[in-house]
PQR file with spaces between the fields and no chain letter, atoms N, CA, C, O and H, PARSE charges and radii, in Angstrom:
ATOM       1  N    MET     1       0.824   -1.198    0.000 -0.4000 1.5000
ATOM       2  CA   MET     1       0.000    0.000    0.000 -0.0000 2.0000
ATOM       3  C    MET     1       0.862    1.253    0.000  0.5500 1.7000
ATOM       4  O    MET     1       0.580    2.203   -0.729 -0.5500 1.4000
ATOM       5  N    ARG     2       1.912    1.258    0.814 -0.4000 1.5000
ATOM       6  CA   ARG     2       2.778    2.446    0.881 -0.0000 2.0000
ATOM       7  C    ARG     2       3.519    2.660   -0.425  0.5500 1.7000
ATOM       8  O    ARG     2       3.716    3.797   -0.854 -0.5500 1.4000
ATOM       9  H    ARG     2       2.142    0.486    1.407  0.4000 1.0000
ATOM      10  N    ILE     3       3.930    1.571   -1.057 -0.4000 1.5000
ATOM      11  CA   ILE     3       4.662    1.701   -2.320 -0.0000 2.0000
ATOM      12  C    ILE     3       3.745    2.279   -3.396  0.5500 1.7000
ATOM      13  O    ILE     3       4.155    3.147   -4.168 -0.5500 1.4000
ATOM      14  H    ILE     3       3.771    0.648   -0.709  0.4000 1.0000
ATOM      15  N    ALA     4       2.516    1.801   -3.444 -0.4000 1.5000
ATOM      16  CA   ALA     4       1.576    2.322   -4.434 -0.0000 2.0000
ATOM      17  C    ALA     4       1.316    3.804   -4.212  0.5500 1.7000
ATOM      18  O    ALA     4       1.228    4.567   -5.174 -0.5500 1.4000
ATOM      19  H    ALA     4       2.183    1.097   -2.817  0.4000 1.0000
ATOM      20  N    LEU     5       1.193    4.219   -2.968 -0.4000 1.5000
ATOM      21  CA   LEU     5       0.980    5.629   -2.667 -0.0000 2.0000
ATOM      22  C    LEU     5       2.197    6.461   -3.073  0.5500 1.7000
ATOM      23  O    LEU     5       2.049    7.542   -3.643 -0.5500 1.4000
ATOM      24  H    LEU     5       1.265    3.600   -2.186  0.4000 1.0000
ATOM      25  N    ALA     6       3.388    5.963   -2.784 -0.4000 1.5000
ATOM      26  CA   ALA     6       4.604    6.689   -3.138 -0.0000 2.0000
ATOM      27  C    ALA     6       4.740    6.828   -4.655  0.5500 1.7000
ATOM      28  O    ALA     6       5.124    7.885   -5.155 -0.5500 1.4000
ATOM      29  H    ALA     6       3.509    5.085   -2.321  0.4000 1.0000
ATOM      30  N    VAL     7       4.428    5.776   -5.371 -0.4000 1.5000
ATOM      31  CA   VAL     7       4.502    5.828   -6.831 -0.0000 2.0000
ATOM      32  C    VAL     7       3.475    6.810   -7.385  0.5500 1.7000
ATOM      33  O    VAL     7       3.780    7.575   -8.300 -0.5500 1.4000
ATOM      34  H    VAL     7       4.116    4.917   -4.965  0.4000 1.0000
ATOM      35  N    THR     8       2.288    6.795   -6.850 -0.4000 1.5000
ATOM      36  CA   THR     8       1.239    7.712   -7.294 -0.0000 2.0000
ATOM      37  C    THR     8       1.624    9.166   -7.037  0.5500 1.7000
ATOM      38  O    THR     8       1.446   10.025   -7.901 -0.5500 1.4000
ATOM      39  H    THR     8       2.040    6.174   -6.107  0.4000 1.0000
ATOM      40  N    LEU     9       2.145    9.433   -5.856 -0.4000 1.5000
ATOM      41  CA   LEU     9       2.537   10.806   -5.527 -0.0000 2.0000
ATOM      42  C    LEU     9       3.698   11.273   -6.388  0.5500 1.7000
ATOM      43  O    LEU     9       3.728   12.425   -6.820 -0.5500 1.4000
ATOM      44  H    LEU     9       2.289    8.736   -5.154  0.4000 1.0000
ATOM      45  N    THR    10       4.645   10.395   -6.638 -0.4000 1.5000
ATOM      46  CA   THR    10       5.783   10.744   -7.494 -0.0000 2.0000
ATOM      47  C    THR    10       5.316   11.040   -8.912  0.5500 1.7000
ATOM      48  O    THR    10       5.768   12.004   -9.530 -0.5500 1.4000
ATOM      49  H    THR    10       4.621    9.459   -6.288  0.4000 1.0000
ATOM      50  N    ALA    11       4.426   10.225   -9.420 -0.4000 1.5000
ATOM      51  CA   ALA    11       3.899   10.452  -10.761 -0.0000 2.0000
ATOM      52  C    ALA    11       3.139   11.774  -10.839  0.5500 1.7000
ATOM      53  O    ALA    11       3.204   12.473  -11.850 -0.5500 1.4000
ATOM      54  H    ALA    11       4.059    9.441   -8.918  0.4000 1.0000
ATOM      55  N    THR    12       2.426   12.113   -9.781 -0.4000 1.5000
ATOM      56  CA   THR    12       1.685   13.375   -9.739 -0.0000 2.0000
ATOM      57  C    THR    12       2.636   14.569   -9.782  0.5500 1.7000
ATOM      58  O    THR    12       2.404   15.526  -10.520 -0.5500 1.4000
ATOM      59  H    THR    12       2.373   11.546   -8.959  0.4000 1.0000
ATOM      60  N    VAL    13       3.698   14.509   -8.995 -0.4000 1.5000
ATOM      61  CA   VAL    13       4.682   15.602   -8.985 -0.0000 2.0000
ATOM      62  C    VAL    13       5.309   15.754  -10.361  0.5500 1.7000
ATOM      63  O    VAL    13       5.446   16.870  -10.861 -0.5500 1.4000
ATOM      64  H    VAL    13       3.886   13.731   -8.395  0.4000 1.0000
ATOM      65  N    LEU    14       5.689   14.647  -10.975 -0.4000 1.5000
ATOM      66  CA   LEU    14       6.321   14.732  -12.292 -0.0000 2.0000
ATOM      67  C    LEU    14       5.345   15.238  -13.354  0.5500 1.7000
ATOM      68  O    LEU    14       5.737   15.993  -14.244 -0.5500 1.4000
ATOM      69  H    LEU    14       5.578   13.740  -10.569  0.4000 1.0000
ATOM      70  N    ALA    15       4.103   14.836  -13.267 -0.4000 1.5000
ATOM      71  CA   ALA    15       3.109   15.319  -14.227 -0.0000 2.0000
ATOM      72  C    ALA    15       2.874   16.816  -14.071  0.5500 1.7000
ATOM      73  O    ALA    15       2.798   17.543  -15.062 -0.5500 1.4000
ATOM      74  H    ALA    15       3.785   14.223  -12.544  0.4000 1.0000
ATOM      75  N    LEU    16       2.761   17.271  -12.843 -0.4000 1.5000
ATOM      76  CA   LEU    16       2.546   18.699  -12.614 -0.0000 2.0000
ATOM      77  C    LEU    16       3.788   19.519  -12.915  0.5500 1.7000
ATOM      78  O    LEU    16       3.686   20.704  -13.231 -0.5500 1.4000
ATOM      79  H    LEU    16       2.823   16.680  -12.038  0.4000 1.0000
ATOM      80  N    ALA    17       4.960   18.903  -12.822 -0.4000 1.5000
ATOM      81  CA   ALA    17       6.191   19.622  -13.127 -0.0000 2.0000
ATOM      82  C    ALA    17       6.257   20.011  -14.597  0.5500 1.7000
ATOM      83  O    ALA    17       6.976   20.942  -14.959 -0.5500 1.4000
ATOM      84  H    ALA    17       5.043   17.940  -12.566  0.4000 1.0000
ATOM      85  N    GLY    18       5.519   19.310  -15.443 -0.4000 1.5000
ATOM      86  CA   GLY    18       5.508   19.624  -16.862 -0.0000 2.0000
ATOM      87  C    GLY    18       4.554   20.741  -17.235  0.5500 1.7000
ATOM      88  O    GLY    18       4.541   21.160  -18.393 -0.5500 1.4000
ATOM      89  H    GLY    18       4.935   18.553  -15.148  0.4000 1.0000
ATOM      90  N    CYS    19       3.760   21.237  -16.312 -0.4000 1.5000
ATOM      91  CA   CYS    19       2.807   22.305  -16.601 -0.0000 2.0000
ATOM      92  C    CYS    19       3.540   23.638  -16.697  0.5500 1.7000
ATOM      93  O    CYS    19       4.459   23.903  -15.923 -0.5500 1.4000
ATOM      94  H    CYS    19       3.770   20.897  -15.372  0.4000 1.0000
ATOM      95  N    GLY    20       3.143   24.453  -17.623 -0.4000 1.5000
ATOM      96  CA   GLY    20       3.752   25.769  -17.798 -0.0000 2.0000
ATOM      97  C    GLY    20       4.403   25.865  -19.158  0.5500 1.7000
ATOM      98  O    GLY    20       4.577   24.857  -19.843 -0.5500 1.4000
ATOM      99  H    GLY    20       2.397   24.238  -18.252  0.4000 1.0000
ATOM     100  N    THR    21       4.766   27.084  -19.555 -0.4000 1.5000
ATOM     101  CA   THR    21       5.377   27.272  -20.866 -0.0000 2.0000
ATOM     102  C    THR    21       6.842   27.673  -20.780  0.5500 1.7000
ATOM     103  O    THR    21       7.589   27.458  -21.734 -0.5500 1.4000
ATOM     104  H    THR    21       4.624   27.903  -18.999  0.4000 1.0000
ATOM     105  N    THR    22       7.264   28.241  -19.679 -0.4000 1.5000
ATOM     106  CA   THR    22       8.664   28.629  -19.548 -0.0000 2.0000
ATOM     107  C    THR    22       9.340   27.768  -18.489  0.5500 1.7000
ATOM     108  O    THR    22       8.678   27.091  -17.702 -0.5500 1.4000
ATOM     109  H    THR    22       6.657   28.416  -18.904  0.4000 1.0000
ATOM     110  N    LEU    23      10.646   27.807  -18.483 -0.4000 1.5000
ATOM     111  CA   LEU    23      11.421   27.048  -17.507 -0.0000 2.0000
ATOM     112  C    LEU    23      11.040   27.435  -16.087  0.5500 1.7000
ATOM     113  O    LEU    23      10.908   26.571  -15.221 -0.5500 1.4000
ATOM     114  H    LEU    23      11.184   28.357  -19.122  0.4000 1.0000
ATOM     115  N    GLU    24      10.864   28.721  -15.847 -0.4000 1.5000
ATOM     116  CA   GLU    24      10.526   29.198  -14.509 -0.0000 2.0000
ATOM     117  C    GLU    24       9.140   28.732  -14.080  0.5500 1.7000
ATOM     118  O    GLU    24       8.941   28.358  -12.924 -0.5500 1.4000
ATOM     119  H    GLU    24      10.972   29.423  -16.551  0.4000 1.0000
ATOM     120  N    GLN    25       8.189   28.752  -14.995 -0.4000 1.5000
ATOM     121  CA   GLN    25       6.837   28.301  -14.671 -0.0000 2.0000
ATOM     122  C    GLN    25       6.815   26.816  -14.344  0.5500 1.7000
ATOM     123  O    GLN    25       6.123   26.395  -13.418 -0.5500 1.4000
ATOM     124  H    GLN    25       8.351   29.056  -15.934  0.4000 1.0000
ATOM     125  N    ARG    26       7.556   26.032  -15.085 -0.4000 1.5000
ATOM     126  CA   ARG    26       7.599   24.590  -14.832 -0.0000 2.0000
ATOM     127  C    ARG    26       8.272   24.291  -13.509  0.5500 1.7000
ATOM     128  O    ARG    26       7.815   23.422  -12.766 -0.5500 1.4000
ATOM     129  H    ARG    26       8.119   26.374  -15.838  0.4000 1.0000
ATOM     130  N    ALA    27       9.349   24.993  -13.202 -0.4000 1.5000
ATOM     131  CA   ALA    27      10.021   24.783  -11.921 -0.0000 2.0000
ATOM     132  C    ALA    27       9.113   25.188  -10.762  0.5500 1.7000
ATOM     133  O    ALA    27       9.062   24.502   -9.741 -0.5500 1.4000
ATOM     134  H    ALA    27       9.720   25.699  -13.805  0.4000 1.0000
ATOM     135  N    ALA    28       8.400   26.299  -10.919 -0.4000 1.5000
ATOM     136  CA   ALA    28       7.506   26.762   -9.854 -0.0000 2.0000
ATOM     137  C    ALA    28       6.333   25.805   -9.663  0.5500 1.7000
ATOM     138  O    ALA    28       5.948   25.513   -8.531 -0.5500 1.4000
ATOM     139  H    ALA    28       8.441   26.857  -11.748  0.4000 1.0000
ATOM     140  N    THR    29       5.767   25.319  -10.757 -0.4000 1.5000
ATOM     141  CA   THR    29       4.650   24.385  -10.655 -0.0000 2.0000
ATOM     142  C    THR    29       5.092   23.094   -9.984  0.5500 1.7000
ATOM     143  O    THR    29       4.375   22.546   -9.146 -0.5500 1.4000
ATOM     144  H    THR    29       6.079   25.556  -11.677  0.4000 1.0000
ATOM     145  N    GLY    30       6.272   22.608  -10.353 -0.4000 1.5000
ATOM     146  CA   GLY    30       6.802   21.397   -9.718 -0.0000 2.0000
ATOM     147  C    GLY    30       7.061   21.600   -8.239  0.5500 1.7000
ATOM     148  O    GLY    30       6.812   20.707   -7.430 -0.5500 1.4000
ATOM     149  H    GLY    30       6.854   23.052  -11.034  0.4000 1.0000
ATOM     150  N    ALA    31       7.562   22.775   -7.884 -0.4000 1.5000
ATOM     151  CA   ALA    31       7.828   23.064   -6.473 -0.0000 2.0000
ATOM     152  C    ALA    31       6.537   23.130   -5.668  0.5500 1.7000
ATOM     153  O    ALA    31       6.480   22.620   -4.549 -0.5500 1.4000
ATOM     154  H    ALA    31       7.764   23.501   -8.541  0.4000 1.0000
ATOM     155  N    ILE    32       5.513   23.744   -6.218 -0.4000 1.5000
ATOM     156  CA   ILE    32       4.221   23.822   -5.522 -0.0000 2.0000
ATOM     157  C    ILE    32       3.646   22.419   -5.325  0.5500 1.7000
ATOM     158  O    ILE    32       3.173   22.083   -4.240 -0.5500 1.4000
ATOM     159  H    ILE    32       5.560   24.157   -7.127  0.4000 1.0000
ATOM     160  N    ALA    33       3.689   21.613   -6.369 -0.4000 1.5000
ATOM     161  CA   ALA    33       3.181   20.240   -6.248 -0.0000 2.0000
ATOM     162  C    ALA    33       3.975   19.465   -5.215  0.5500 1.7000
ATOM     163  O    ALA    33       3.408   18.712   -4.424 -0.5500 1.4000
ATOM     164  H    ALA    33       4.074   21.886   -7.251  0.4000 1.0000
ATOM     165  N    GLY    34       5.273   19.647   -5.221 -0.4000 1.5000
ATOM     166  CA   GLY    34       6.117   18.938   -4.263 -0.0000 2.0000
ATOM     167  C    GLY    34       5.864   19.342   -2.827  0.5500 1.7000
ATOM     168  O    GLY    34       5.846   18.489   -1.940 -0.5500 1.4000
ATOM     169  H    GLY    34       5.733   20.260   -5.864  0.4000 1.0000
ATOM     170  N    VAL    35       5.669   20.625   -2.581 -0.4000 1.5000
ATOM     171  CA   VAL    35       5.439   21.079   -1.214 -0.0000 2.0000
ATOM     172  C    VAL    35       4.089   20.598   -0.702  0.5500 1.7000
ATOM     173  O    VAL    35       3.945   20.307    0.485 -0.5500 1.4000
ATOM     174  H    VAL    35       5.683   21.318   -3.302  0.4000 1.0000
ATOM     175  N    VAL    36       3.107   20.512   -1.577 -0.4000 1.5000
ATOM     176  CA   VAL    36       1.791   20.018   -1.166 -0.0000 2.0000
ATOM     177  C    VAL    36       1.874   18.549   -0.783  0.5500 1.7000
ATOM     178  O    VAL    36       1.240   18.117    0.180 -0.5500 1.4000
ATOM     179  H    VAL    36       3.224   20.749   -2.542  0.4000 1.0000
ATOM     180  N    ILE    37       2.644   17.790   -1.528 -0.4000 1.5000
ATOM     181  CA   ILE    37       2.698   16.347   -1.309 -0.0000 2.0000
ATOM     182  C    ILE    37       3.700   15.956   -0.226  0.5500 1.7000
ATOM     183  O    ILE    37       3.394   15.102    0.606 -0.5500 1.4000
ATOM     184  H    ILE    37       3.159   18.141   -2.310  0.4000 1.0000
ATOM     185  N    ALA    38       4.882   16.556   -0.215 -0.4000 1.5000
ATOM     186  CA   ALA    38       5.934   16.057    0.677 -0.0000 2.0000
ATOM     187  C    ALA    38       6.632   17.127    1.509  0.5500 1.7000
ATOM     188  O    ALA    38       7.655   16.830    2.127 -0.5500 1.4000
ATOM     189  H    ALA    38       5.131   17.250   -0.891  0.4000 1.0000
ATOM     190  N    GLY    39       6.135   18.332    1.552 -0.4000 1.5000
ATOM     191  CA   GLY    39       6.754   19.360    2.378 -0.0000 2.0000
ATOM     192  C    GLY    39       7.978   19.976    1.719  0.5500 1.7000
ATOM     193  O    GLY    39       8.086   19.965    0.493 -0.5500 1.4000
ATOM     194  H    GLY    39       5.304   18.573    1.050  0.4000 1.0000
ATOM     195  N    PRO    40       8.902   20.514    2.509 -0.5600 1.5000
ATOM     196  CA   PRO    40      10.062   21.221    1.965  0.2800 2.0000
ATOM     197  C    PRO    40      10.952   20.373    1.049  0.5500 1.7000
ATOM     198  O    PRO    40      11.449   20.858    0.033 -0.5500 1.4000
ATOM     199  N    VAL    41      11.143   19.124    1.413 -0.4000 1.5000
ATOM     200  CA   VAL    41      11.958   18.249    0.559 -0.0000 2.0000
ATOM     201  C    VAL    41      11.250   18.023   -0.772  0.5500 1.7000
ATOM     202  O    VAL    41      11.888   17.994   -1.825 -0.5500 1.4000
ATOM     203  H    VAL    41      10.740   18.730    2.239  0.4000 1.0000
ATOM     204  N    GLY    42       9.947   17.865   -0.722 -0.4000 1.5000
ATOM     205  CA   GLY    42       9.169   17.706   -1.944 -0.0000 2.0000
ATOM     206  C    GLY    42       9.246   18.933   -2.831  0.5500 1.7000
ATOM     207  O    GLY    42       9.251   18.816   -4.056 -0.5500 1.4000
ATOM     208  H    GLY    42       9.428   17.889    0.133  0.4000 1.0000
ATOM     209  N    ALA    43       9.307   20.107   -2.225 -0.4000 1.5000
ATOM     210  CA   ALA    43       9.433   21.339   -3.000 -0.0000 2.0000
ATOM     211  C    ALA    43      10.744   21.361   -3.770  0.5500 1.7000
ATOM     212  O    ALA    43      10.782   21.759   -4.935 -0.5500 1.4000
ATOM     213  H    ALA    43       9.304   20.202   -1.229  0.4000 1.0000
ATOM     214  N    ALA    44      11.804   20.938   -3.125 -0.4000 1.5000
ATOM     215  CA   ALA    44      13.109   20.900   -3.790 -0.0000 2.0000
ATOM     216  C    ALA    44      13.106   19.896   -4.940  0.5500 1.7000
ATOM     217  O    ALA    44      13.597   20.184   -6.031 -0.5500 1.4000
ATOM     218  H    ALA    44      11.773   20.615   -2.179  0.4000 1.0000
ATOM     219  N    VAL    45      12.553   18.727   -4.683 -0.4000 1.5000
ATOM     220  CA   VAL    45      12.504   17.690   -5.722 -0.0000 2.0000
ATOM     221  C    VAL    45      11.592   18.117   -6.867  0.5500 1.7000
ATOM     222  O    VAL    45      11.943   17.951   -8.035 -0.5500 1.4000
ATOM     223  H    VAL    45      12.154   18.493   -3.796  0.4000 1.0000
ATOM     224  N    GLY    46      10.423   18.665   -6.539 -0.4000 1.5000
ATOM     225  CA   GLY    46       9.495   19.119   -7.567 -0.0000 2.0000
ATOM     226  C    GLY    46      10.055   20.250   -8.403  0.5500 1.7000
ATOM     227  O    GLY    46       9.874   20.285   -9.620 -0.5500 1.4000
ATOM     228  H    GLY    46      10.137   18.799   -5.590  0.4000 1.0000
ATOM     229  N    GLY    47      10.737   21.174   -7.746 -0.4000 1.5000
ATOM     230  CA   GLY    47      11.357   22.278   -8.481 -0.0000 2.0000
ATOM     231  C    GLY    47      12.446   21.791   -9.419  0.5500 1.7000
ATOM     232  O    GLY    47      12.563   22.269  -10.548 -0.5500 1.4000
ATOM     233  H    GLY    47      10.884   21.146   -6.758  0.4000 1.0000
ATOM     234  N    ALA    48      13.239   20.842   -8.953 -0.4000 1.5000
ATOM     235  CA   ALA    48      14.289   20.272   -9.798 -0.0000 2.0000
ATOM     236  C    ALA    48      13.686   19.512  -10.975  0.5500 1.7000
ATOM     237  O    ALA    48      14.183   19.599  -12.098 -0.5500 1.4000
ATOM     238  H    ALA    48      13.144   20.454   -8.036  0.4000 1.0000
ATOM     239  N    ALA    49      12.621   18.771  -10.714 -0.4000 1.5000
ATOM     240  CA   ALA    49      11.955   18.037  -11.798 -0.0000 2.0000
ATOM     241  C    ALA    49      11.368   19.005  -12.818  0.5500 1.7000
ATOM     242  O    ALA    49      11.472   18.777  -14.023 -0.5500 1.4000
ATOM     243  H    ALA    49      12.218   18.700   -9.802  0.4000 1.0000
ATOM     244  N    GLY    50      10.754   20.081  -12.342 -0.4000 1.5000
ATOM     245  CA   GLY    50      10.207   21.079  -13.253 -0.0000 2.0000
ATOM     246  C    GLY    50      11.277   21.751  -14.088  0.5500 1.7000
ATOM     247  O    GLY    50      11.079   22.006  -15.276 -0.5500 1.4000
ATOM     248  H    GLY    50      10.670   20.266  -11.363  0.4000 1.0000
ATOM     249  N    ALA    51      12.412   22.039  -13.466 -0.4000 1.5000
ATOM     250  CA   ALA    51      13.521   22.643  -14.209 -0.0000 2.0000
ATOM     251  C    ALA    51      14.066   21.683  -15.252  0.5500 1.7000
ATOM     252  O    ALA    51      14.400   22.090  -16.365 -0.5500 1.4000
ATOM     253  H    ALA    51      12.572   21.833  -12.501  0.4000 1.0000
ATOM     254  N    ALA    52      14.157   20.414  -14.895 -0.4000 1.5000
ATOM     255  CA   ALA    52      14.655   19.411  -15.839 -0.0000 2.0000
ATOM     256  C    ALA    52      13.699   19.254  -17.025  0.5500 1.7000
ATOM     257  O    ALA    52      14.136   19.164  -18.173 -0.5500 1.4000
ATOM     258  H    ALA    52      13.886   20.084  -13.991  0.4000 1.0000
ATOM     259  N    VAL    53      12.410   19.222  -16.744 -0.4000 1.5000
ATOM     260  CA   VAL    53      11.420   19.114  -17.823 -0.0000 2.0000
ATOM     261  C    VAL    53      11.476   20.365  -18.701  0.5500 1.7000
ATOM     262  O    VAL    53      11.401   20.271  -19.926 -0.5500 1.4000
ATOM     263  H    VAL    53      12.055   19.294  -15.812  0.4000 1.0000
ATOM     264  N    GLY    54      11.605   21.520  -18.081 -0.4000 1.5000
ATOM     265  CA   GLY    54      11.691   22.767  -18.846 -0.0000 2.0000
ATOM     266  C    GLY    54      12.922   22.835  -19.702  0.5500 1.7000
ATOM     267  O    GLY    54      12.867   23.315  -20.834 -0.5500 1.4000
ATOM     268  H    GLY    54      11.666   21.596  -17.085  0.4000 1.0000
ATOM     269  N    GLN    55      14.044   22.361  -19.179 -0.4000 1.5000
ATOM     270  CA   GLN    55      15.292   22.362  -19.947 -0.0000 2.0000
ATOM     271  C    GLN    55      15.191   21.389  -21.122  0.5500 1.7000
ATOM     272  O    GLN    55      15.669   21.681  -22.218 -0.5500 1.4000
ATOM     273  H    GLN    55      14.089   21.972  -18.259  0.4000 1.0000
ATOM     274  N    ALA    56      14.575   20.246  -20.891 -0.4000 1.5000
ATOM     275  CA   ALA    56      14.444   19.248  -21.965 -0.0000 2.0000
ATOM     276  C    ALA    56      13.491   19.712  -23.061  0.5500 1.7000
ATOM     277  O    ALA    56      13.621   19.292  -24.211 -0.5500 1.4000
ATOM     278  H    ALA    56      14.187   20.009  -20.000  0.4000 1.0000
ATOM     279  N    ALA    57      12.548   20.564  -22.723 -0.4000 1.5000
ATOM     280  CA   ALA    57      11.554   21.019  -23.691 -0.0000 2.0000
ATOM     281  C    ALA    57      12.003   22.246  -24.485  0.5500 1.7000
ATOM     282  O    ALA    57      11.271   22.697  -25.366 -0.5500 1.4000
ATOM     283  H    ALA    57      12.442   20.906  -21.789  0.4000 1.0000
ATOM     284  N    LYS    58      13.177   22.795  -24.201 -0.4000 1.5000
ATOM     285  CA   LYS    58      13.649   23.972  -24.911 -0.0000 2.0000
ATOM     286  C    LYS    58      13.878   23.640  -26.370  0.5500 1.7000
ATOM     287  O    LYS    58      14.268   22.523  -26.709 -0.5500 1.4000
ATOM     288  H    LYS    58      13.772   22.429  -23.485  0.4000 1.0000
ATOM     289  N    ASP    59      13.636   24.610  -27.228 -0.4000 1.5000
ATOM     290  CA   ASP    59      13.775   24.427  -28.675 -0.0000 2.0000
ATOM     291  C    ASP    59      15.111   24.926  -29.206  0.5500 1.7000
ATOM     292  O    ASP    59      15.163   25.540  -30.271 -0.5500 1.4000
ATOM     293  H    ASP    59      13.319   25.517  -26.952  0.4000 1.0000
ATOM     294  N    ASP    60      16.186   24.670  -28.479 -0.4000 1.5000
ATOM     295  CA   ASP    60      17.506   25.158  -28.922 -0.0000 2.0000
ATOM     296  C    ASP    60      17.998   24.403  -30.109  0.5500 1.7000
ATOM     297  O    ASP    60      19.087   24.681  -30.610 -0.5500 1.4000
ATOM     298  H    ASP    60      16.143   24.170  -27.614  0.4000 1.0000
């Protein structure tokens, strides 16, 4: 049960980290999702995930 919950929450953070159009928006959205789910550590992880998704989506 705990593993399923952890996987679900992780998937939610990663999905929300992809929301937004700019790198900053994606990082902020990921941080908000992370803080809601896991507190300060979740904010750091969500922000990093959002930044990574934003960097990967750049059209360079």
